[in-house]
ROROMAR-423979 format. One record per atom (N, C-alpha, C): atom name; y, z, x; residue in one letter. Coordinates in nm, 2 decimals, always signed. Last residue first. Example, Ala and Ser with C-alpha at 12.3 -4.5 7.8 and 13.67 -1.06 7.14 Angstrom:
name  yy  zz  xx  resn
N  -0.22  +0.71  +1.28  S
CA  -0.11  +0.71  +1.37  S
C  +0.00  +0.79  +1.29  S
N  -0.57  +0.78  +1.32  A
CA  -0.45  +0.78  +1.23  A
C  -0.33  +0.78  +1.32  A
This chain:
name  yy  zz  xx  resn
N  +1.45  +0.23  -0.70  F
CA  +1.51  +0.11  -0.75  F
C  +1.57  +0.14  -0.89  F
N  +1.38  +0.49  -0.65  V
CA  +1.42  +0.41  -0.54  V
C  +1.50  +0.29  -0.59  V
N  +1.31  +0.61  -0.90  E
CA  +1.39  +0.68  -0.81  E
C  +1.45  +0.60  -0.69  E
N  +1.16  +0.41  -1.05  S
CA  +1.27  +0.49  -1.11  S
C  +1.36  +0.55  -1.01  S
N  +0.97  +0.30  -0.86  I
CA  +1.06  +0.22  -0.94  I
C  +1.18  +0.29  -0.99  I
N  +0.86  +0.53  -0.76  F
CA  +0.92  +0.43  -0.67  F
C  +1.01  +0.35  -0.74  F
N  +0.76  +0.66  -0.98  Q
CA  +0.87  +0.72  -0.90  Q
C  +0.94  +0.62  -0.82  Q
N  +0.55  +0.48  -1.04  K
CA  +0.66  +0.50  -1.14  K
C  +0.78  +0.57  -1.07  K
N  +0.38  +0.49  -0.82  P
CA  +0.46  +0.37  -0.85  P
C  +0.57  +0.39  -0.94  P
N  +0.45  +0.81  -0.64  S
CA  +0.38  +0.72  -0.74  S
C  +0.45  +0.59  -0.76  S
N  +0.48  +0.88  -0.29  I
CA  +0.53  +0.88  -0.43  I
C  +0.44  +0.78  -0.51  I
N  +0.53  +1.05  +0.00  V
CA  +0.43  +0.98  -0.08  V
C  +0.47  +0.99  -0.22  V
N  +0.79  +1.00  +0.25  Q
CA  +0.72  +1.07  +0.14  Q
C  +0.62  +0.98  +0.07  Q
N  +0.89  +1.04  +0.60  G
CA  +0.88  +0.97  +0.46  G
C  +0.81  +1.06  +0.36  G
N  +0.91  +1.17  +0.84  G
CA  +0.99  +1.05  +0.82  G
C  +0.98  +0.99  +0.68  G
N  +0.60  +1.31  +0.84  P
CA  +0.72  +1.30  +0.92  P
C  +0.79  +1.16  +0.90  P
N  +0.53  +1.32  +0.49  Y
CA  +0.48  +1.31  +0.62  Y
C  +0.61  +1.29  +0.71  Y
N  +0.47  +1.46  +0.16  T
CA  +0.55  +1.42  +0.27  T
C  +0.48  +1.40  +0.40  T
N  +0.24  +1.46  -0.04  K
CA  +0.38  +1.46  -0.07  K
C  +0.48  +1.41  +0.04  K
N  -0.03  +1.51  -0.07  V
CA  +0.03  +1.52  +0.06  V
C  +0.18  +1.53  +0.05  V
N  -0.09  +1.44  -0.33  R
CA  -0.08  +1.58  -0.30  R
C  -0.02  +1.60  -0.16  R
N  -0.13  +1.16  -0.31  L
CA  +0.00  +1.21  -0.37  L
C  +0.02  +1.36  -0.34  L
N  -0.39  +1.15  -0.21  L
CA  -0.28  +1.11  -0.13  L
C  -0.14  +1.16  -0.18  L
N  -0.53  +1.24  -0.43  A
CA  -0.54  +1.31  -0.31  A
C  -0.43  +1.28  -0.21  A
N  -0.46  +1.05  -0.63  K
CA  -0.42  +1.19  -0.65  K
C  -0.43  +1.27  -0.51  K
N  -0.32  +0.73  -0.60  D
CA  -0.43  +0.82  -0.56  D
C  -0.39  +0.97  -0.56  D
N  -0.13  +0.56  -0.64  G
CA  -0.17  +0.63  -0.76  G
C  -0.28  +0.73  -0.73  G
N  +0.14  +0.51  -0.41  T
CA  +0.00  +0.52  -0.44  T
C  -0.01  +0.59  -0.58  T
N  +0.34  +0.43  -0.14  V
CA  +0.33  +0.42  -0.28  V
C  +0.18  +0.42  -0.32  V
N  +0.51  +0.59  +0.11  I
CA  +0.37  +0.54  +0.08  I
C  +0.37  +0.54  -0.08  I
N  +0.83  +0.52  +0.26  Y
CA  +0.74  +0.56  +0.15  Y
C  +0.60  +0.51  +0.16  Y
N  +0.94  +0.46  +0.50  H
CA  +1.01  +0.56  +0.42  H
C  +0.92  +0.61  +0.31  H
N  +0.76  +0.42  +0.80  A
CA  +0.78  +0.39  +0.66  A
C  +0.85  +0.50  +0.59  A
N  +0.71  +0.40  +1.08  K
CA  +0.83  +0.47  +1.03  K
C  +0.86  +0.43  +0.89  K
N  +0.47  +0.31  +1.16  G
CA  +0.57  +0.21  +1.13  G
C  +0.70  +0.27  +1.08  G
N  +0.33  +0.55  +1.20  A
CA  +0.35  +0.46  +1.32  A
C  +0.46  +0.36  +1.29  A
N  +0.33  +0.65  +0.94  M
CA  +0.40  +0.72  +1.05  M
C  +0.43  +0.63  +1.17  M
N  +0.19  +0.46  +0.80  A
CA  +0.33  +0.49  +0.76  A
C  +0.40  +0.56  +0.87  A
N  -0.06  +0.47  +0.93  T
CA  +0.02  +0.34  +0.94  T
C  +0.17  +0.37  +0.90  T
N  -0.14  +0.73  +0.87  A
CA  -0.12  +0.69  +1.01  A
C  -0.04  +0.56  +1.02  A
N  -0.15  +0.71  +0.59  L
CA  -0.06  +0.81  +0.65  L
C  -0.04  +0.76  +0.80  L
N  -0.35  +0.52  +0.56  F
CA  -0.22  +0.49  +0.50  F
C  -0.12  +0.59  +0.57  F
N  -0.57  +0.63  +0.68  I
CA  -0.52  +0.50  +0.74  I
C  -0.38  +0.47  +0.69  I
N  -0.64  +0.85  +0.53  E
CA  -0.57  +0.87  +0.65  E
C  -0.51  +0.74  +0.71  E
N  -0.80  +0.81  +0.31  D
CA  -0.65  +0.79  +0.29  D
C  -0.57  +0.80  +0.42  D
N  -1.05  +0.89  +0.38  D
CA  -1.03  +0.75  +0.37  D
C  -0.88  +0.71  +0.36  D
N  -1.05  +1.17  +0.36  P
CA  -1.03  +1.11  +0.49  P
C  -1.00  +0.96  +0.49  P
N  -0.88  +1.34  +0.12  D
CA  -0.97  +1.22  +0.13  D
C  -0.95  +1.16  +0.27  D
N  -0.70  +1.54  +0.15  D
CA  -0.83  +1.58  +0.09  D
C  -0.93  +1.46  +0.11  D
N  -0.52  +1.56  +0.45  C
CA  -0.54  +1.49  +0.33  C
C  -0.68  +1.52  +0.28  C
N  -0.27  +1.66  +0.68  S
CA  -0.40  +1.68  +0.62  S
C  -0.41  +1.62  +0.48  S
N  -0.07  +1.43  +0.87  P
CA  -0.08  +1.54  +0.77  P
C  -0.23  +1.55  +0.71  P
N  -0.19  +1.36  +1.20  I
CA  -0.13  +1.32  +1.08  I
C  -0.15  +1.43  +0.98  I
N  -0.16  +1.33  +1.56  P
CA  -0.20  +1.41  +1.44  P
C  -0.12  +1.35  +1.32  P
N  -0.21  +1.01  +1.72  G
CA  -0.16  +1.14  +1.70  G
C  -0.20  +1.21  +1.57  G
N  -0.28  +0.75  +1.77  K
CA  -0.39  +0.84  +1.76  K
C  -0.34  +0.99  +1.74  K
N  -0.10  +0.50  +1.58  G
CA  -0.13  +0.58  +1.70  G
C  -0.25  +0.68  +1.67  G
N  -0.15  +0.19  +1.42  P
CA  -0.14  +0.33  +1.41  P
C  -0.18  +0.40  +1.54  P
N  +0.02  -0.09  +1.44  E
CA  -0.10  -0.03  +1.50  E
C  -0.08  +0.12  +1.50  E
N  +0.12  -0.30  +1.18  V
CA  +0.15  -0.18  +1.26  V
C  +0.02  -0.13  +1.32  V
N  +0.26  -0.59  +1.06  V
CA  +0.14  -0.53  +1.11  V
C  +0.18  -0.42  +1.20  V
N  +0.44  -0.66  +0.78  H
CA  +0.45  -0.62  +0.91  H
C  +0.33  -0.54  +0.96  H
N  +0.36  -0.95  +0.57  A
CA  +0.36  -0.80  +0.59  A
C  +0.38  -0.78  +0.74  A
N  +0.32  -1.22  +0.58  N
CA  +0.45  -1.17  +0.56  N
C  +0.47  -1.02  +0.58  N
N  +0.05  -1.31  +0.61  L
CA  +0.16  -1.38  +0.67  L
C  +0.29  -1.31  +0.68  L
N  -0.10  -1.13  +0.45  T
CA  -0.13  -1.16  +0.59  T
C  -0.02  -1.22  +0.67  T
N  +0.03  -1.16  +0.20  I
CA  +0.03  -1.03  +0.27  I
C  +0.00  -1.05  +0.42  I
N  -0.03  -1.43  +0.15  L
CA  +0.11  -1.38  +0.15  L
C  +0.12  -1.25  +0.23  L
N  -0.31  -1.42  +0.14  D
CA  -0.25  -1.50  +0.24  D
C  -0.10  -1.46  +0.26  D
N  -0.35  -1.25  -0.08  L
CA  -0.40  -1.21  +0.05  L
C  -0.33  -1.29  +0.16  L
N  -0.23  -1.42  -0.28  L
CA  -0.17  -1.29  -0.25  L
C  -0.22  -1.24  -0.11  L
N  -0.40  -1.65  -0.27  P
CA  -0.26  -1.66  -0.24  P
C  -0.19  -1.53  -0.21  P
N  -0.67  -1.54  -0.33  K
CA  -0.63  -1.59  -0.19  K
C  -0.48  -1.61  -0.17  K
N  -0.71  -1.48  -0.59  V
CA  -0.67  -1.37  -0.50  V
C  -0.62  -1.42  -0.36  V
N  -0.69  -1.56  -0.91  Q
CA  -0.67  -1.62  -0.78  Q
C  -0.62  -1.52  -0.68  Q
N  -0.92  -1.46  -1.15  V
CA  -0.80  -1.42  -1.08  V
C  -0.80  -1.49  -0.94  V
N  -1.16  -1.53  -1.24  A
CA  -1.05  -1.62  -1.28  A
C  -0.92  -1.58  -1.21  A
N  -1.35  -1.34  -1.18  P
CA  -1.34  -1.46  -1.09  P
C  -1.22  -1.55  -1.13  P
N  -1.39  -1.04  -1.18  Y
CA  -1.28  -1.11  -1.25  Y
C  -1.26  -1.24  -1.17  Y
N  -1.60  -0.96  -1.02  K
CA  -1.60  -0.92  -1.16  K
C  -1.50  -1.00  -1.24  K
N  -1.53  -1.07  -0.78  R
CA  -1.66  -1.10  -0.83  R
C  -1.67  -1.07  -0.98  R
N  -1.29  -0.94  -0.74  N
CA  -1.28  -1.08  -0.77  N
C  -1.42  -1.13  -0.82  N
N  -1.37  -0.68  -0.66  L
CA  -1.31  -0.70  -0.79  L
C  -1.31  -0.85  -0.84  L
N  -1.45  -0.75  -0.39  E
CA  -1.54  -0.69  -0.49  E
C  -1.49  -0.71  -0.63  E
N  -1.20  -0.85  -0.29  G
CA  -1.32  -0.93  -0.30  G
C  -1.43  -0.88  -0.39  G
N  -1.05  -0.62  -0.30  I
CA  -1.01  -0.73  -0.38  I
C  -1.13  -0.83  -0.39  I
N  -1.18  -0.46  -0.11  V
CA  -1.18  -0.42  -0.25  V
C  -1.14  -0.53  -0.34  V
N  -1.16  -0.62  +0.13  R
CA  -1.29  -0.58  +0.08  R
C  -1.28  -0.55  -0.07  R
N  -0.88  -0.66  +0.16  T
CA  -0.96  -0.77  +0.15  T
C  -1.10  -0.73  +0.08  T
N  -0.79  -0.39  +0.18  Y
CA  -0.74  -0.47  +0.08  Y
C  -0.84  -0.59  +0.05  Y
N  -0.93  -0.32  +0.42  E
CA  -0.96  -0.26  +0.29  E
C  -0.91  -0.34  +0.18  E
N  -0.81  -0.49  +0.60  N
CA  -0.95  -0.50  +0.58  N
C  -0.99  -0.44  +0.45  N
N  -0.55  -0.39  +0.59  L
CA  -0.57  -0.53  +0.55  L
C  -0.72  -0.55  +0.52  L
N  -0.59  -0.14  +0.70  I
CA  -0.55  -0.15  +0.56  I
C  -0.58  -0.29  +0.51  I
N  -0.67  -0.21  +0.96  D
CA  -0.76  -0.14  +0.87  D
C  -0.72  -0.15  +0.73  D
N  -0.44  -0.33  +1.06  P
CA  -0.56  -0.41  +1.05  P
C  -0.66  -0.34  +0.95  P
N  -0.18  -0.22  +0.84  S
CA  -0.25  -0.21  +0.97  S
C  -0.37  -0.30  +0.95  S
N  +0.14  -0.29  +0.70  I
CA  +0.00  -0.28  +0.69  I
C  -0.05  -0.26  +0.83  I
N  +0.44  -0.27  +0.51  L
CA  +0.37  -0.24  +0.64  L
C  +0.22  -0.23  +0.61  L
N  +0.69  -0.46  +0.37  L
CA  +0.56  -0.41  +0.35  L
C  +0.49  -0.39  +0.49  L
N  +1.03  -0.40  +0.31  D
CA  +0.93  -0.45  +0.40  D
C  +0.80  -0.38  +0.38  D
N  +1.21  -0.47  +0.01  F
CA  +1.15  -0.38  +0.10  F
C  +1.06  -0.46  +0.20  F
N  +1.31  -0.69  -0.12  K
CA  +1.38  -0.56  -0.14  K
C  +1.33  -0.45  -0.05  K
N  +1.22  -0.95  -0.13  R
CA  +1.25  -0.89  +0.00  R
C  +1.34  -0.77  -0.02  R
N  +1.10  -1.05  -0.35  Q
CA  +1.24  -1.06  -0.34  Q
C  +1.30  -1.00  -0.22  Q
N  +0.84  -0.96  -0.31  Y
CA  +0.87  -1.10  -0.30  Y
C  +1.02  -1.13  -0.28  Y
N  +0.89  -0.68  -0.36  W
CA  +0.86  -0.72  -0.23  W
C  +0.88  -0.87  -0.21  W
N  +0.94  -0.70  -0.64  L
CA  +1.04  -0.65  -0.55  L
C  +1.02  -0.69  -0.40  L
N  +0.68  -0.79  -0.71  E
CA  +0.80  -0.87  -0.74  E
C  +0.92  -0.83  -0.65  E
N  +0.53  -0.56  -0.65  F
CA  +0.51  -0.69  -0.57  F
C  +0.63  -0.78  -0.59  F
N  +0.63  -0.39  -0.85  I
CA  +0.65  -0.36  -0.71  I
C  +0.63  -0.48  -0.62  I
N  +0.53  -0.52  -1.08  H
CA  +0.68  -0.52  -1.06  H
C  +0.71  -0.48  -0.91  H
N  +0.26  -0.46  -1.04  D
CA  +0.30  -0.60  -1.03  D
C  +0.46  -0.61  -1.01  D
N  +0.27  -0.18  -1.09  P
CA  +0.24  -0.24  -0.95  P
C  +0.28  -0.38  -0.94  P
N  +0.35  -0.18  -1.37  I
CA  +0.44  -0.14  -1.26  I
C  +0.40  -0.19  -1.12  I
N  +0.16  -0.47  -1.48  G
CA  +0.23  -0.34  -1.50  G
C  +0.32  -0.31  -1.39  G
N  -0.16  -0.60  -1.36  K
CA  -0.01  -0.61  -1.38  K
C  +0.05  -0.48  -1.40  K
N  -0.43  -0.63  -1.28  F
CA  -0.39  -0.56  -1.41  F
C  -0.25  -0.56  -1.44  F
N  -0.47  -0.76  -1.04  F
CA  -0.57  -0.78  -1.15  F
C  -0.52  -0.73  -1.28  F
N  -0.24  -0.71  -0.87  L
CA  -0.31  -0.84  -0.87  L
C  -0.39  -0.86  -1.00  L
N  -0.17  -0.45  -0.91  G
CA  -0.07  -0.55  -0.93  G
C  -0.14  -0.69  -0.94  G
N  -0.41  -0.32  -0.85  S
CA  -0.36  -0.31  -0.99  S
C  -0.26  -0.42  -1.01  S
N  -0.44  -0.38  -0.58  V
CA  -0.54  -0.42  -0.67  V
C  -0.48  -0.42  -0.82  V
N  -0.20  -0.25  -0.48  V
CA  -0.23  -0.39  -0.45  V
C  -0.33  -0.45  -0.56  V
N  -0.25  +0.01  -0.56  I
CA  -0.13  -0.05  -0.60  I
C  -0.15  -0.21  -0.59  I
N  -0.49  +0.08  -0.42  N
CA  -0.49  +0.08  -0.57  N
C  -0.36  +0.01  -0.63  N
N  -0.41  +0.08  -0.15  T
CA  -0.50  -0.03  -0.21  T
C  -0.49  -0.04  -0.36  T
N  -0.07  +0.16  -0.11  D
CA  -0.21  +0.20  -0.11  D
C  -0.29  +0.08  -0.18  D
N  +0.18  +0.03  +0.09  L
CA  +0.12  +0.03  -0.04  L
C  -0.03  +0.06  -0.03  L
N  +0.45  +0.14  +0.27  V
CA  +0.31  +0.12  +0.27  V
C  +0.25  +0.13  +0.13  V
N  +0.77  +0.02  +0.36  V
CA  +0.68  +0.08  +0.26  V
C  +0.54  +0.04  +0.29  V
N  +1.11  +0.04  +0.46  R
CA  +0.97  +0.01  +0.50  R
C  +0.88  +0.09  +0.41  R
N  +1.42  -0.11  +0.40  M
CA  +1.33  +0.00  +0.37  M
C  +1.19  -0.05  +0.40  M
């Protein structure tokens, strides 16, 4: 199974635990393949870096290294993607479509309103755990 994780899931799992942390545990156990694009990796790195200044005790480098080394990098195409209220979320839709991801997991309301894209669906972390696992 191929999955794209929105930045809010990565950040929540790293800094705040809960269901997003459980999602990372499933990835560590190779229960799904994580898909990223260069733009997504840049966003993960930027947002995690900003939060790390606020929470310097959190060790962020191991997770970023793990993602960089083990996620599948996808180059999104230039084709049409479903309409989204927030243009910043389009990188997740484009990556999911290019990588044929089954799911985009997010807590972002604008992205959740998209619901589906060709070949997959946008779901919350709670749905991902309860409906997929």
